[in-house]
N, C-alpha and C positions, 0 to 999 in steps of 0.2 A: 397467669393466663387471663383472668378476668378480674377486674377490681371488685366485683361483687361476689367472688368466690368466698365461701364460708369454710373455715376450718372447724373440724369437730373431732372429738376423740370418741371412739367406740370401744367397748370392752371386747377384747378378743380372747381366744382360748389360752394364749401365752402372755396376756397382758394387753395394755392399751394399744390401739391401732390409730394412727393419724390419718384422717380423711379430709378431702377437699370436695365440697359440694357446690355444684352450679345449677341454678334454676332457670327455666325458660321464662320469657316475659308473660306468657299466658298460663293458665292452669296446666299442670304437668299431665302428660299422657300416662306416666308411670315412672318407675325408678330404673335407671341403667347403672349397673355396677361394672367398672372397667378395671381390668387387672394388668399390671405392668410386667415388663420383661424380667428375666432372671436376676434375682437380687444379688447373686454372687458375681455377676458380670456387669454391674453398674446400673441395673434396672431400678427405676423409682417411679412414683406416680407423676413425676414431672418430665418423663420421657416424651419426646415430641410426638410420637405416634399415639401415645395414650392421651396427650393433651388434644390432639386432632380428633380422636374418637370422641372425647368429651365434648368438644365444640360441635361436632356433627350431631350427637345425640341431643344437645341443648337446642340447636337450630331446628331439629325435628320435633321439638316439644317435650322432650324427656328431662326429668330431673336427673342429673348425672353425678355419680360419686366415683372418685378415684381414691385410692388409698395405698399406703406403703405396707407391704408385707412385714411380718415379724422381723425385727432386727434392722430395719431400714428406716432412715430419716425420722427418728423419734418414736417409731413403733417398737414396743417391747418384744422380747423374745429373741430367738436365734433360728437360723436356717433349719428347716426340717425336711429337706429333700423332696419337697412338693406336697407331702401329706398335710403338714400343718398349714401350708399356704392355702390349700383348698379350704381348710377349716376357717382360715382368716376371711376368705371371700364369703363363705356361708355366714359368718358372724356379722360382717358388714351388711350383707343383704337383709338378714333377719332383723338387725337393729334399726335400719333406716327405712325399710319398706313400711308403708302406711296401710295397715289393714290388708286387704286382698288386691291392692293396686297391681297393675301389670308390672312384670319384672323382666328386664332385658339384661343380658350378660355380654361382655365383650372382653377381649384380651389380645395382647400382642406377644408373639413368640411363646416363652414360658407362660406368660399370662393367658394365652389362648388355651394352653393345656389346663390351667387352673379353672378358667371360665367354663370350659367344656364339662368338667366334672361338677362344678357348682351348679351349672345350668341343669344338668341331669338330675341332681339331688333335689332341686327346687322347681323343676319343670318350667324353667324360665324360657321365654321366647319374646322377642327375637334373640338370636345368638349371633354374634359377629366375631369371627376369628381372623386375625391378621397375622400372616406368616407363622402359622402354628408350628410348634416345635415337635413335629410328628416323628422325627428321627431320634430325638433325645428322650422323649417321654411318651407314655401311653395315653394319647389323647382319646377322650371318650367318644363313642359314637354320638352323632348329633342328629337332632330332629330335622325333618323336612323343612326347607325354607331357611336353613342356616346360611349366612353369608360367609364364605371362606375366600380370603384374598391372599394369594401367595405369588411372590415375584419369580419370574422366570430365571433370574440370575442371582437368587438369594445366596449369599456367601456362607450362611450358617447351616441352613436346612435346604437341601436341594428340592426343587419343585417335584421331582420324581418321588421323593419320600412322601410328600403330602398327597400326590395322586394315588400312590399305593395304599395309603390310609383311607382315602375317600372312596375308591372303586368298590370295595366290598359292601359299602353302605347302599349302593344301588338306588340313589335318589334321583328323581327326575330333574 
């Protein structure tokens, strides 16, 4: 993505996690942790939506980290049906967050499911969910101000499933 992208290994609960970190030109507003789509369906930290989210956060002044879940692209461990992948996101955020700096979470599809749970555990805001896998996983309730983007013609998760998930949260 960026010739200045730094690779780093973070200790995860199932072993080392491979991370890519991008820095803004000015001092960072905080850390943004970005989660990739379903690892059993080809999702990696190099997914084009994940890379685009990374670029957007960096352009907005955030230090952005994307990482491979356990068992993907050099990260140790094996698929854990979403439970361990939430733990992976928590481990990355805790390892790379500097003190009490602001923390943002983002994710695409399965990664949005992971990001929603990690954000709830860490009280991270802002939260950005792109095409959340609301039909396939129990996406956590989200705080007011969360950005949810879902395509009208999504071929994997129908927009109606995400609207059904969002409506009971009654956010303005």
